[in-house]
DSSP file (Angstrom, degrees, kcal/mol; ACC not computed):
  #  RESIDUE AA STRUCTURE BP1 BP2  ACC     N-H-->O    O-->H-N    N-H-->O    O-->H-N    TCO  KAPPA ALPHA  PHI   PSI    X-CA   Y-CA   Z-CA
    1    1 A M              0   0    0      0, 0.0    18,-0.5     0, 0.0     2,-0.4   0.000 360.0 360.0 360.0 118.2  110.6   79.2   53.2
    2    2 A L  B     -A  165   0A   0    163,-1.4   163,-3.0   165,-0.2     2,-0.2  -0.952 360.0-135.5-117.6 140.3  107.1   78.2   52.2
    3    3 A F    >>  -     0   0    0     -2,-0.4     3,-0.9   161,-0.2     4,-0.6  -0.586  23.8-118.0 -85.5 155.9  105.9   77.7   48.7
    4    4 A D  G >4 S+     0   0    0    159,-0.3     3,-1.2     1,-0.2     4,-0.5   0.895 112.5  60.1 -59.5 -40.6  102.6   79.1   47.6
    5    5 A F  G 34 S+     0   0    0      1,-0.3    -1,-0.2     2,-0.1     4,-0.2   0.723 111.3  40.0 -65.0 -19.6  101.2   75.6   46.9
    6    6 A E  G <>>S+     0   0    0     -3,-0.9     4,-3.1     1,-0.1     5,-0.6   0.427  86.0  97.4-106.3   0.3  101.7   74.6   50.5
    7    7 A R  H <X5S+     0   0    0     -3,-1.2     4,-1.5    -4,-0.6     5,-0.2   0.869  81.6  53.2 -59.4 -39.5  100.7   77.8   52.2
    8    8 A D  H  45S+     0   0    0     -4,-0.5    -1,-0.2     1,-0.2     4,-0.2   0.891 123.3  25.3 -64.5 -39.9   97.1   76.6   52.9
    9    9 A F  H  45S+     0   0    0     -3,-0.3     6,-0.6    -4,-0.2    -2,-0.2   0.669 135.3  29.7-102.8 -17.7   98.2   73.4   54.7
   10   10 A A  H ><5S+     0   0    0     -4,-3.1     3,-1.7     4,-0.2    -3,-0.2   0.516  92.0  91.6-116.3  -8.8  101.7   74.3   56.0
   11   11 A G  T 3<<S+     0   0    0     -4,-1.5    -3,-0.1    -5,-0.6    -4,-0.1   0.832  93.4  43.2 -58.6 -34.8  101.4   78.0   56.6
   12   12 A S  T 3  S-     0   0    0     -5,-0.2    -1,-0.3    -4,-0.2    -2,-0.1   0.472 113.7-120.0 -86.4  -2.2  100.3   77.6   60.2
   13   13 A L  S <  S+     0   0    0     -3,-1.7    -2,-0.1     2,-0.1    -3,-0.1   0.685  80.9 124.3  65.1  21.2  103.0   74.9   60.6
   14   14 A R  S    S+     0   0    0     -5,-0.2     2,-0.3     2,-0.1    -4,-0.2   0.814  75.7  43.0 -72.3 -30.6  100.2   72.4   61.5
   15   15 A C  S    S-     0   0    0     -6,-0.6    -2,-0.1    21,-0.1    18,-0.0  -0.764 104.9 -96.4-109.7 160.8  101.7   70.3   58.6
   16   16 A I        -     0   0    0     -2,-0.3    -2,-0.1    15,-0.1    -6,-0.0  -0.653  41.2-137.7 -80.3 116.3  105.3   69.7   57.9
   17   17 A P    >>  -     0   0    0      0, 0.0     4,-2.4     0, 0.0     3,-0.7  -0.322  22.5-108.5 -72.0 158.8  106.5   72.2   55.2
   18   18 A M  H 3> S+     0   0    0      1,-0.3     4,-2.9     2,-0.2     5,-0.2   0.844 117.4  59.7 -55.2 -37.8  108.8   71.0   52.4
   19   19 A I  H 3> S+     0   0    0    -18,-0.5     4,-1.5     1,-0.2    -1,-0.3   0.893 110.7  41.1 -61.9 -38.9  111.8   72.9   53.8
   20   20 A A  H <> S+     0   0    0     -3,-0.7     4,-2.6     2,-0.2    -2,-0.2   0.872 113.0  54.4 -75.3 -37.2  111.5   70.9   57.0
   21   21 A R  H  X S+     0   0    0     -4,-2.4     4,-2.5     1,-0.2    -2,-0.2   0.914 107.4  51.1 -60.7 -42.0  110.8   67.6   55.1
   22   22 A Q  H  X S+     0   0    0     -4,-2.9     4,-2.4     1,-0.2    -1,-0.2   0.933 111.4  46.8 -61.2 -45.5  113.9   68.1   53.1
   23   23 A K  H  X S+     0   0    0     -4,-1.5     4,-2.1     1,-0.2    -2,-0.2   0.892 111.0  51.9 -65.2 -39.9  116.0   68.6   56.2
   24   24 A L  H  X>S+     0   0    0     -4,-2.6     5,-2.6     1,-0.2     4,-0.6   0.903 110.6  48.8 -62.6 -40.6  114.5   65.6   57.9
   25   25 A D  H ><5S+     0   0    0     -4,-2.5     3,-0.8     3,-0.2    -2,-0.2   0.907 108.3  54.4 -64.0 -41.2  115.3   63.5   54.8
   26   26 A I  H 3<5S+     0   0    0     -4,-2.4    -2,-0.2     1,-0.3    -1,-0.2   0.898 113.3  41.3 -60.5 -41.1  118.9   64.9   54.8
   27   27 A V  H 3<5S-     0   0    0     -4,-2.1    -1,-0.3    -5,-0.1    -2,-0.2   0.467 115.2-116.8 -89.8   0.2  119.4   63.8   58.5
   28   28 A G  T <<5 +     0   0    0     -3,-0.8    52,-2.5    -4,-0.6     2,-0.5   0.827  65.1 137.7  76.1  34.2  117.6   60.5   57.9
   29   29 A I  E   < -B   79   0B   0     -5,-2.6     2,-0.7    50,-0.3    50,-0.2  -0.951  43.2-151.1-117.1 130.3  114.6   60.9   60.2
   30   30 A K  E     -B   78   0B   0     48,-2.9    48,-0.6    -2,-0.5     2,-0.5  -0.879  20.3-168.8 -95.9 114.8  111.1   59.9   59.4
   31   31 A L        -     0   0    0     -2,-0.7     2,-0.1    46,-0.1   -15,-0.1  -0.906  11.4-140.7-109.9 127.0  108.8   62.2   61.4
   32   32 A S     >  -     0   0    0     -2,-0.5     4,-2.5     1,-0.1     5,-0.2  -0.442  22.5-118.4 -80.1 158.4  105.1   61.5   61.7
   33   33 A L  H  > S+     0   0    0      1,-0.2     4,-2.5     2,-0.2     5,-0.1   0.852 117.1  57.5 -62.9 -33.7  102.6   64.3   61.6
   34   34 A R  H  > S+     0   0    0      2,-0.2     4,-0.8     1,-0.2    -1,-0.2   0.919 107.8  45.6 -62.7 -43.9  101.5   63.3   65.1
   35   35 A Q  H >> S+     0   0    0      1,-0.2     3,-1.0     2,-0.2     4,-0.6   0.939 112.4  51.5 -63.7 -46.2  105.1   63.8   66.3
   36   36 A W  H >< S+     0   0    0     -4,-2.5     3,-1.3     1,-0.3    -2,-0.2   0.897 105.8  55.2 -56.0 -43.0  105.3   67.1   64.5
   37   37 A S  H 3< S+     0   0    0     -4,-2.5    -1,-0.3     1,-0.3    -2,-0.2   0.706  99.2  62.2 -68.6 -18.4  102.1   68.3   66.1
   38   38 A R  H << S+     0   0    0     -3,-1.0    -1,-0.3    -4,-0.8    -2,-0.2   0.680  87.8  88.7 -78.8 -17.8  103.5   67.6   69.5
   39   39 A F  S << S-     0   0    0     -3,-1.3     2,-0.0    -4,-0.6    30,-0.0  -0.470  88.2-106.0 -77.2 152.1  106.2   70.2   69.0
   40   40 A T     >  -     0   0    0     -2,-0.1     4,-2.6     1,-0.1     5,-0.2  -0.312  30.4-107.8 -70.6 162.5  105.5   73.8   70.0
   41   41 A R  H  > S+     0   0    0      1,-0.2     4,-2.4     2,-0.2     5,-0.2   0.894 122.8  51.8 -56.9 -40.6  104.9   76.4   67.2
   42   42 A E  H  > S+     0   0    0      2,-0.2     4,-2.3     1,-0.2    -1,-0.2   0.895 109.1  49.1 -65.3 -40.5  108.4   77.8   68.0
   43   43 A E  H  > S+     0   0    0      2,-0.2     4,-2.2     1,-0.2    -2,-0.2   0.902 111.2  49.4 -66.5 -40.7  110.0   74.4   67.8
   44   44 A R  H  X S+     0   0    0     -4,-2.6     4,-1.5     2,-0.2    -2,-0.2   0.915 111.7  49.2 -63.8 -41.8  108.3   73.7   64.4
   45   45 A G  H  X S+     0   0    0     -4,-2.4     4,-2.1    -5,-0.2    -2,-0.2   0.892 109.2  52.7 -63.1 -39.0  109.5   77.1   63.2
   46   46 A Q  H  X S+     0   0    0     -4,-2.3     4,-2.9     1,-0.2    -2,-0.2   0.907 107.1  51.7 -62.7 -42.3  113.0   76.4   64.4
   47   47 A L  H  < S+     0   0    0     -4,-2.2    -1,-0.2     1,-0.2    -2,-0.2   0.806 112.8  46.5 -66.4 -28.6  113.0   73.1   62.4
   48   48 A A  H  < S+     0   0    0     -4,-1.5    -1,-0.2    -5,-0.2    -2,-0.2   0.839 120.1  38.6 -77.8 -33.4  111.9   75.0   59.3
   49   49 A D  H  < S+     0   0    0     -4,-2.1    -2,-0.2    -5,-0.1    -3,-0.2   0.774  87.6 102.4 -91.9 -28.8  114.5   77.8   59.8
   50   50 A L  S  < S-     0   0    0     -4,-2.9     2,-0.1    -5,-0.2   -27,-0.1  -0.249  76.0-112.8 -61.2 141.3  117.6   76.0   61.0
   51   51 A P        +     0   0    0      0, 0.0    10,-0.2     0, 0.0    -1,-0.1  -0.412  34.2 175.7 -70.6 152.4  120.4   75.5   58.5
   52   52 A C        +     0   0    0     -2,-0.1    -2,-0.0     8,-0.1     6,-0.0  -0.165  46.0 100.3-151.8  45.3  121.1   71.9   57.5
   53   53 A E        +     0   0    0    -27,-0.0     2,-0.1     0, 0.0     0, 0.0   0.853  69.7  56.8-103.1 -45.6  123.7   72.1   54.7
   54   54 A T  S  > S-     0   0    0      1,-0.1     4,-2.5     4,-0.0     5,-0.2  -0.404  89.6-108.7 -85.9 165.0  127.1   71.3   56.3
   55   55 A V  H  > S+     0   0    0      1,-0.2     4,-2.2     2,-0.2     5,-0.2   0.919 120.4  48.5 -60.2 -45.2  127.9   68.2   58.3
   56   56 A P  H  > S+     0   0    0      0, 0.0     4,-2.3     0, 0.0    -1,-0.2   0.909 111.8  49.8 -63.3 -38.6  128.0   70.1   61.6
   57   57 A E  H  > S+     0   0    0      1,-0.2     4,-2.8     2,-0.2    -2,-0.2   0.902 110.7  50.4 -63.2 -40.5  124.7   71.8   60.8
   58   58 A Q  H  X S+     0   0    0     -4,-2.5     4,-2.8     2,-0.2    -1,-0.2   0.887 109.5  50.3 -65.4 -39.2  123.2   68.4   60.0
   59   59 A A  H  X S+     0   0    0     -4,-2.2     4,-2.3     2,-0.2    -2,-0.2   0.911 112.7  46.8 -64.9 -42.0  124.5   66.9   63.3
   60   60 A T  H  X S+     0   0    0     -4,-2.3     4,-2.1     2,-0.2    -2,-0.2   0.922 113.8  48.1 -64.2 -44.9  123.0   69.9   65.2
   61   61 A Y  H  X S+     0   0    0     -4,-2.8     4,-2.4     1,-0.2    -2,-0.2   0.938 112.6  48.0 -61.3 -48.3  119.6   69.5   63.3
   62   62 A R  H  X S+     0   0    0     -4,-2.8     4,-2.8     1,-0.2     5,-0.2   0.913 110.2  52.1 -60.7 -44.1  119.5   65.8   63.9
   63   63 A A  H  X S+     0   0    0     -4,-2.3     4,-2.4     1,-0.2    -1,-0.2   0.889 109.8  50.0 -61.1 -39.3  120.3   66.2   67.6
   64   64 A L  H  X S+     0   0    0     -4,-2.1     4,-2.8     2,-0.2    -1,-0.2   0.936 111.7  46.9 -64.8 -46.3  117.5   68.7   68.0
   65   65 A V  H  X S+     0   0    0     -4,-2.4     4,-2.6     2,-0.2     5,-0.2   0.926 112.3  50.0 -62.3 -44.3  114.9   66.5   66.3
   66   66 A V  H  X S+     0   0    0     -4,-2.8     4,-2.2     1,-0.2    -1,-0.2   0.924 112.6  48.2 -59.1 -44.8  116.0   63.5   68.3
   67   67 A H  H  X S+     0   0    0     -4,-2.4     4,-2.3    -5,-0.2     5,-0.2   0.924 111.9  48.8 -61.7 -45.9  115.7   65.6   71.5
   68   68 A L  H  X S+     0   0    0     -4,-2.8     4,-2.6     1,-0.2     5,-0.5   0.900 111.4  49.0 -64.1 -41.1  112.2   66.9   70.5
   69   69 A I  H  X S+     0   0    0     -4,-2.6     4,-1.6     1,-0.2    -1,-0.2   0.925 113.2  48.0 -63.1 -43.3  110.9   63.4   69.7
   70   70 A A  H  < S+     0   0    0     -4,-2.2    -2,-0.2    -5,-0.2    -1,-0.2   0.859 121.6  34.3 -66.3 -36.0  112.2   62.1   73.0
   71   71 A T  H  < S+     0   0    0     -4,-2.3    -2,-0.2    -5,-0.2    -1,-0.2   0.744 128.8  29.9 -94.5 -23.6  110.7   64.9   75.1
   72   72 A R  H  < S+     0   0    0     -4,-2.6     2,-0.3    -5,-0.2    -3,-0.2   0.622 109.5  61.5-111.1 -16.7  107.5   65.8   73.2
   73   73 A S     <  -     0   0    0     -4,-1.6   -38,-0.1    -5,-0.5    -1,-0.0  -0.832  54.6-153.3-120.3 150.6  106.3   62.5   71.6
   74   74 A D  S    S+     0   0    0     -2,-0.3    -1,-0.1     2,-0.1    -4,-0.1   0.271  76.9  91.2 -98.8  10.3  105.3   59.1   72.8
   75   75 A E  S    S-     0   0    0     -6,-0.2    -2,-0.1     1,-0.1     3,-0.1  -0.773  81.2-110.7-102.3 149.8  106.4   57.6   69.5
   76   76 A P        -     0   0    0      0, 0.0     2,-0.3     0, 0.0    -1,-0.1  -0.319  36.9 -92.3 -75.6 161.2  109.9   56.2   68.9
   77   77 A L        -     0   0    0    -46,-0.1     2,-0.5   -11,-0.0   -46,-0.1  -0.548  42.7-156.3 -67.0 132.2  112.5   57.8   66.6
   78   78 A R  E     -B   30   0B   0    -48,-0.6   -48,-2.9    -2,-0.3     2,-0.2  -0.967   7.5-137.0-118.6 127.7  112.2   56.2   63.2
   79   79 A Q  E     -B   29   0B   0     -2,-0.5     2,-0.5   -50,-0.2   -50,-0.3  -0.526  19.7-126.3 -77.2 146.3  115.1   56.2   60.8
   80   80 A L        -     0   0    0    -52,-2.5     2,-0.5    -2,-0.2    -1,-0.0  -0.813  18.5-121.9 -94.5 129.6  114.4   57.0   57.2
   81   81 A A        -     0   0    0     -2,-0.5   -53,-0.1     1,-0.2   -52,-0.0  -0.599  26.4-163.8 -67.4 121.8  115.5   54.6   54.6
   82   82 A T    >   +     0   0    0     -2,-0.5     3,-1.8     2,-0.1     4,-0.4   0.625  46.8 117.5 -90.2 -12.5  117.8   56.7   52.5
   83   83 A R  T 3  S-     0   0    0      1,-0.3    -2,-0.1     2,-0.1     0, 0.0  -0.375  92.5  -4.2 -61.9 121.3  118.1   54.6   49.4
   84   84 A G  T >  S+     0   0    0     -2,-0.2     3,-0.6     1,-0.1    -1,-0.3   0.423 103.7 105.4  81.2  -0.6  116.6   56.5   46.4
   85   85 A L  T <   +     0   0    0     -3,-1.8     3,-0.3     1,-0.2    -2,-0.1   0.489  68.7  63.9 -91.0  -1.6  115.4   59.5   48.4
   86   86 A E  T >   +     0   0    0     -4,-0.4     3,-1.7     1,-0.2     4,-0.4   0.119  59.4 115.8-109.3  22.8  118.1   61.8   47.2
   87   87 A D  G X   +     0   0    0     -3,-0.6     3,-1.1     1,-0.3     6,-0.2   0.780  68.4  68.9 -58.0 -26.9  117.2   61.9   43.5
   88   88 A W  G 3  S+     0   0    0     -3,-0.3    -1,-0.3     1,-0.2    36,-0.2   0.736  86.4  67.4 -66.7 -22.2  116.5   65.6   43.9
   89   89 A R  G <  S+     0   0    0     -3,-1.7     2,-0.9     1,-0.1    -1,-0.2   0.777  82.6  83.2 -69.2 -25.7  120.2   66.3   44.4
   90   90 A N    X   +     0   0    0     -3,-1.1     3,-0.7    -4,-0.4    -1,-0.1  -0.699  52.0 179.4 -88.1 104.5  121.0   65.4   40.9
   91   91 A A  T 3  S+     0   0    0     -2,-0.9    -1,-0.2     1,-0.2     3,-0.1   0.639  79.3  61.6 -75.6 -14.0  120.4   68.4   38.6
   92   92 A D  T 3  S+     0   0    0      1,-0.2     2,-0.4    -3,-0.1    -1,-0.2   0.578 106.7  40.6 -90.1 -10.2  121.6   66.4   35.6
   93   93 A R  S <  S-     0   0    0     -3,-0.7    -1,-0.2    -6,-0.2    -3,-0.2  -0.926  70.9-144.5-145.8 117.0  118.9   63.7   35.7
   94   94 A M        -     0   0    0     -2,-0.4    -6,-0.1    -3,-0.1    -3,-0.1  -0.610  32.6-112.4 -77.4 133.8  115.2   64.0   36.5
   95   95 A P    >>  -     0   0    0      0, 0.0     4,-1.3     0, 0.0     3,-0.9  -0.323  17.6-122.8 -65.4 147.8  113.8   61.0   38.5
   96   96 A D  H 3> S+     0   0    0      1,-0.2     4,-3.0     2,-0.2     5,-0.2   0.820 108.8  67.4 -59.2 -31.8  111.4   58.8   36.7
   97   97 A A  H 3> S+     0   0    0      1,-0.2     4,-2.4     2,-0.2    -1,-0.2   0.872  99.8  49.5 -59.3 -37.2  108.8   59.5   39.5
   98   98 A V  H <> S+     0   0    0     -3,-0.9     4,-2.3     2,-0.2    -1,-0.2   0.924 112.7  46.7 -68.4 -44.0  108.5   63.1   38.3
   99   99 A K  H  X S+     0   0    0     -4,-1.3     4,-2.3     2,-0.2    -2,-0.2   0.924 113.6  49.0 -61.9 -44.6  108.1   62.1   34.7
  100  100 A T  H  X S+     0   0    0     -4,-3.0     4,-2.4     1,-0.2    -2,-0.2   0.906 111.6  48.3 -63.3 -43.4  105.5   59.5   35.7
  101  101 A Q  H  X S+     0   0    0     -4,-2.4     4,-1.9    -5,-0.2    -1,-0.2   0.906 110.3  51.8 -66.2 -40.8  103.5   61.9   37.9
  102  102 A A  H  <>S+     0   0    0     -4,-2.3     5,-2.7     1,-0.2     4,-0.4   0.929 111.3  47.5 -60.4 -44.7  103.5   64.5   35.1
  103  103 A Q  H ><5S+     0   0    0     -4,-2.3     3,-1.3     1,-0.2    -2,-0.2   0.911 109.7  53.0 -62.1 -42.4  102.1   62.0   32.7
  104  104 A A  H 3<5S+     0   0    0     -4,-2.4    -1,-0.2     1,-0.3    -2,-0.2   0.831 110.9  47.6 -62.3 -32.2   99.5   60.9   35.2
  105  105 A D  T 3<5S-     0   0    0     -4,-1.9    -1,-0.3     2,-0.2    -2,-0.2   0.423 116.3-115.8 -89.4   0.8   98.4   64.5   35.6
  106  106 A G  T < 5S+     0   0    0     -3,-1.3     2,-0.3    -4,-0.4    -3,-0.2   0.798  76.4 115.5  72.5  29.2   98.3   65.0   31.8
  107  107 A I  S   <S-     0   0    0     -5,-2.7    -1,-0.3    -6,-0.2    -2,-0.2  -0.873  72.0 -98.7-125.8 161.0  101.1   67.6   31.7
  108  108 A A        -     0   0    0     -2,-0.3     3,-0.1    -3,-0.1    43,-0.1  -0.581  40.1-121.8 -75.9 137.5  104.6   67.7   30.2
  109  109 A P        -     0   0    0      0, 0.0   -10,-0.1     0, 0.0    -1,-0.1  -0.308  43.7 -78.6 -69.9 164.2  107.4   66.9   32.6
  110  110 A P        -     0   0    0      0, 0.0   -16,-0.1     0, 0.0     2,-0.1  -0.312  50.5-115.6 -59.0 147.0  110.1   69.5   33.1
  111  111 A T     >  -     0   0    0      1,-0.1     4,-2.9    -3,-0.1     5,-0.2  -0.330  29.7-102.9 -73.8 167.7  112.6   69.6   30.4
  112  112 A A  H  > S+     0   0    0      1,-0.2     4,-2.2     2,-0.2     5,-0.1   0.894 124.9  49.4 -59.5 -39.8  116.2   68.7   31.2
  113  113 A V  H  > S+     0   0    0      2,-0.2     4,-1.4     1,-0.2    -1,-0.2   0.920 111.4  48.4 -66.5 -44.2  117.1   72.4   31.2
  114  114 A Q  H  > S+     0   0    0      1,-0.2     4,-0.9     2,-0.2     3,-0.4   0.935 111.6  49.7 -61.2 -46.0  114.2   73.3   33.4
  115  115 A W  H >< S+     0   0    0     -4,-2.9     3,-0.8     1,-0.2    -1,-0.2   0.913 109.7  51.7 -58.8 -43.5  115.1   70.5   35.9
  116  116 A A  H 3< S+     0   0    0     -4,-2.2    -1,-0.2     1,-0.2    -2,-0.2   0.776 108.9  50.5 -66.4 -26.8  118.7   71.6   36.0
  117  117 A T  H 3< S+     0   0    0     -4,-1.4    -1,-0.2    -3,-0.4    -2,-0.2   0.562  86.5 104.9 -91.7  -7.5  117.8   75.2   36.7
  118  118 A L  S << S-     0   0    0     -4,-0.9    28,-0.0    -3,-0.8    -3,-0.0  -0.415  78.5-111.0 -68.9 147.6  115.5   74.4   39.6
  119  119 A R    >>  -     0   0    0      1,-0.1     4,-2.3    -2,-0.1     3,-0.5  -0.432  32.7-107.1 -70.2 154.7  116.7   75.1   43.1
  120  120 A P  H 3> S+     0   0    0      0, 0.0     4,-2.7     0, 0.0     5,-0.2   0.874 120.6  52.9 -54.1 -40.2  117.4   72.0   45.2
  121  121 A L  H 3> S+     0   0    0      2,-0.2     4,-2.5     1,-0.2     5,-0.1   0.869 108.3  50.8 -65.5 -34.6  114.3   72.6   47.4
  122  122 A Q  H <> S+     0   0    0     -3,-0.5     4,-2.2     2,-0.2    -1,-0.2   0.921 111.3  47.2 -67.3 -43.2  112.2   72.8   44.3
  123  123 A R  H  X S+     0   0    0     -4,-2.3     4,-2.4     2,-0.2    -2,-0.2   0.922 112.1  51.4 -62.4 -42.5  113.6   69.6   42.9
  124  124 A F  H  X S+     0   0    0     -4,-2.7     4,-3.1    -5,-0.2     5,-0.2   0.934 108.8  51.0 -57.6 -47.4  113.0   68.0   46.3
  125  125 A A  H  X S+     0   0    0     -4,-2.5     4,-3.0     1,-0.2     5,-0.2   0.915 110.5  48.1 -60.0 -44.5  109.4   69.2   46.4
  126  126 A L  H  X S+     0   0    0     -4,-2.2     4,-2.1     2,-0.2    -1,-0.2   0.911 114.0  46.5 -64.7 -41.0  108.6   67.7   43.0
  127  127 A V  H  X S+     0   0    0     -4,-2.4     4,-1.6     2,-0.2    -2,-0.2   0.938 114.9  47.1 -64.8 -45.5  110.2   64.4   43.8
  128  128 A K  H  X S+     0   0    0     -4,-3.1     4,-1.3     1,-0.2    -2,-0.2   0.921 114.5  46.3 -62.5 -44.7  108.4   64.3   47.2
  129  129 A L  H  < S+     0   0    0     -4,-3.0    -1,-0.2    -5,-0.2    10,-0.2   0.839 111.0  53.0 -68.4 -32.2  105.0   65.2   45.6
  130  130 A A  H  < S+     0   0    0     -4,-2.1    -1,-0.2    -5,-0.2    -2,-0.2   0.816 115.5  40.3 -71.4 -29.3  105.5   62.7   42.8
  131  131 A R  H  < S+     0   0    0     -4,-1.6    -2,-0.2    -5,-0.2    -1,-0.2   0.607  90.9 108.7 -93.7 -13.6  106.1   59.9   45.3
  132  132 A S     <  -     0   0    0     -4,-1.3     4,-0.3    -5,-0.2    -3,-0.0  -0.366  55.2-155.7 -69.5 141.3  103.5   60.9   47.8
  133  133 A K  S    S+     0   0    0      1,-0.1    -1,-0.1     2,-0.1    -4,-0.0   0.670  92.2  23.9 -88.3 -18.2  100.4   58.7   48.1
  134  134 A H  S    S+     0   0    0      2,-0.0     3,-0.1     1,-0.0    -1,-0.1   0.464 121.0  49.3-126.9  -2.7   98.2   61.4   49.5
  135  135 A E    >   +     0   0    0     -7,-0.2     3,-2.2    -6,-0.1     4,-0.1   0.292  66.5 109.7-121.1  10.7   99.6   64.7   48.5
  136  136 A N  G >   +     0   0    0      1,-0.3     3,-1.4    -4,-0.3     4,-0.5   0.579  61.7  82.2 -70.0  -3.0  100.2   64.4   44.8
  137  137 A E  G 3  S+     0   0    0      1,-0.2    -1,-0.3     2,-0.1     3,-0.2   0.674  88.0  58.1 -68.2 -14.1   97.3   66.8   44.1
  138  138 A N  G <> S+     0   0    0     -3,-2.2     4,-2.1     1,-0.2    -1,-0.2   0.452  81.7  87.3 -91.4  -1.6   99.9   69.5   44.8
  139  139 A F  H <> S+     0   0    0     -3,-1.4     4,-2.6   -10,-0.2     5,-0.2   0.951  90.5  44.1 -63.2 -49.9  102.2   68.3   42.0
  140  140 A V  H  > S+     0   0    0     -4,-0.5     4,-2.6     1,-0.2     5,-0.2   0.931 113.3  50.4 -64.9 -45.6  100.5   70.5   39.3
  141  141 A P  H  > S+     0   0    0      0, 0.0     4,-2.8     0, 0.0    -1,-0.2   0.892 111.8  49.5 -58.3 -36.4  100.3   73.6   41.6
  142  142 A A  H  X S+     0   0    0     -4,-2.1     4,-2.4     2,-0.2    -2,-0.2   0.929 110.0  49.9 -66.3 -44.1  104.0   73.1   42.4
  143  143 A M  H  <>S+     0   0    0     -4,-2.6     5,-2.8     1,-0.2     6,-0.4   0.914 113.1  47.6 -59.0 -42.1  104.9   72.8   38.7
  144  144 A R  H ><5S+     0   0    0     -4,-2.6     3,-1.7     1,-0.2     5,-0.2   0.944 111.5  49.5 -63.3 -48.8  102.9   75.9   38.0
  145  145 A E  H 3<5S+     0   0    0     -4,-2.8    18,-0.7     1,-0.3    -1,-0.2   0.855 108.3  53.4 -60.6 -36.1  104.5   77.8   40.8
  146  146 A F  T 3<5S-     0   0    0     -4,-2.4    -1,-0.3    16,-0.2    -2,-0.2   0.416 117.8-112.1 -82.3   3.2  108.0   76.8   39.6
  147  147 A G  T < 5S+     0   0    0     -3,-1.7    -3,-0.2    -4,-0.2    -2,-0.1   0.806  80.3 125.6  76.0  30.5  107.2   78.2   36.1
  148  148 A L      < +     0   0    0     -5,-2.8     2,-0.7    -6,-0.2     3,-0.2   0.405  47.7  79.5-104.0   1.1  107.2   74.8   34.5
  149  149 A L        +     0   0    0     -6,-0.4     3,-0.5    -5,-0.2     9,-0.2  -0.572  47.1 141.9-109.1  69.0  103.8   74.8   32.8
  150  150 A H        +     0   0    0     -2,-0.7    -1,-0.2     1,-0.2    -2,-0.1   0.758  68.6  49.2 -79.8 -25.3  104.5   76.9   29.7
  151  151 A D  S    S+     0   0    0     -3,-0.2     2,-0.6   -43,-0.1    -1,-0.2   0.335  84.7  98.0-101.9   8.7  102.3   75.0   27.2
  152  152 A V    >>  -     0   0    0     -3,-0.5     3,-1.5     1,-0.1     4,-0.5  -0.867  69.5-140.2 -98.9 123.3   99.1   74.8   29.2
  153  153 A G  G >4 S+     0   0    0     -2,-0.6     3,-1.2     1,-0.3     4,-0.2   0.859  99.1  49.7 -50.2 -48.1   96.6   77.5   28.2
  154  154 A A  G 34 S+     0   0    0      1,-0.3    -1,-0.3     2,-0.1     3,-0.2   0.726 119.0  39.9 -67.2 -20.0   95.4   78.3   31.7
  155  155 A F  G X4 S+     0   0    0     -3,-1.5     3,-2.0     1,-0.1    -1,-0.3   0.323  81.2 107.4-109.7   7.4   98.9   78.6   33.0
  156  156 A S  T << S+     0   0    0     -3,-1.2    -1,-0.1    -4,-0.5    -2,-0.1   0.702  75.4  57.3 -65.9 -19.1  100.5   80.4   30.0
  157  157 A N  T 3  S+     0   0    0     -4,-0.2    -1,-0.3    -3,-0.2     2,-0.1   0.354  80.2 116.3 -93.4   8.9  100.8   83.7   31.8
  158  158 A Q    <   -     0   0    0     -3,-2.0     2,-0.1    -9,-0.2   -13,-0.1  -0.482  68.2-117.6 -73.7 146.2  102.8   82.3   34.6
  159  159 A T        -     0   0    0     -2,-0.1    -1,-0.1     2,-0.1    -2,-0.0  -0.460   8.2-133.8 -80.3 157.1  106.3   83.6   35.0
  160  160 A A  S    S+     0   0    0     -2,-0.1    -1,-0.1     2,-0.1    -2,-0.0   0.428  76.5 104.3 -89.4   0.0  109.3   81.4   34.7
  161  161 A V  S    S-     0   0    0      1,-0.0    -2,-0.1     0, 0.0   -14,-0.1  -0.732  76.5-124.4 -85.7 120.2  110.9   82.8   37.8
  162  162 A P        -     0   0    0      0, 0.0     2,-0.4     0, 0.0   -16,-0.2  -0.380  29.5-160.2 -63.1 138.4  110.6   80.4   40.7
  163  163 A R        +     0   0    0    -18,-0.7  -159,-0.3    -2,-0.1     2,-0.3  -0.953  20.0 158.1-123.1 141.9  109.0   82.0   43.7
  164  164 A A        -     0   0    0     -2,-0.4     2,-0.4  -161,-0.1  -161,-0.2  -0.968  40.1-113.9-153.9 149.6  109.0   81.0   47.3
  165  165 A H  B     -A    2   0A   0   -163,-3.0  -163,-1.4    -2,-0.3    -2,-0.0  -0.697  18.3-160.4 -85.6 135.1  108.4   82.8   50.5
  166  166 A T  S    S+     0   0    0     -2,-0.4     2,-0.4  -165,-0.2    -1,-0.1   0.579  70.2  63.2 -94.4  -9.6  111.5   83.2   52.6
  167  167 A R  S    S-     0   0    0   -165,-0.1  -165,-0.2  -166,-0.0     3,-0.1  -0.933  78.0-128.5-118.5 140.4  109.7   83.9   55.9
  168  168 A L        -     0   0    0     -2,-0.4  -157,-0.1  -167,-0.1  -156,-0.1  -0.598  34.0-108.0 -79.1 143.4  107.3   81.7   57.8
  169  169 A P              0   0    0      0, 0.0    -1,-0.1     0, 0.0     0, 0.0  -0.343 360.0 360.0 -68.0 154.7  104.0   83.3   58.8
  170  170 A T              0   0    0     -3,-0.1  -158,-0.1    -2,-0.0    -2,-0.0   0.441 360.0 360.0 -95.1 360.0  103.5   84.1   62.4
């Protein structure tokens, strides 16, 4: 699943797409872009496509990532500090980082109802983009894509239906 806002930089899987970032966060692994680039295209696609919802799926996913890092990369496995990184899971409370980023970009943050109706991956993407030091230029395009910019003139004709592509490009 690729979002439109990431298609330019993640469509070729040269960069880590949000769907893979979310799964890496779930299993607690911090993967560098250098490590990601050492994986084959098929392996990167597999990391984007594999399920990672149940405990057994997460164990399988984590084992695969650990194996790929050990066999393809000269960098060590790095654990991800999990404290505060799962704010996206809570549909009832929008993280302050999302509100702060929206204010910094001069747009209204999602309403409580909008936040609650987003899919978990969409909430994850907004939190990740709001916290990113080098990718927050994609925050507004993500908000637009998710149908959250209703009061901005240039975006007023956007639909409120969240869109994402379910297949990775070949």
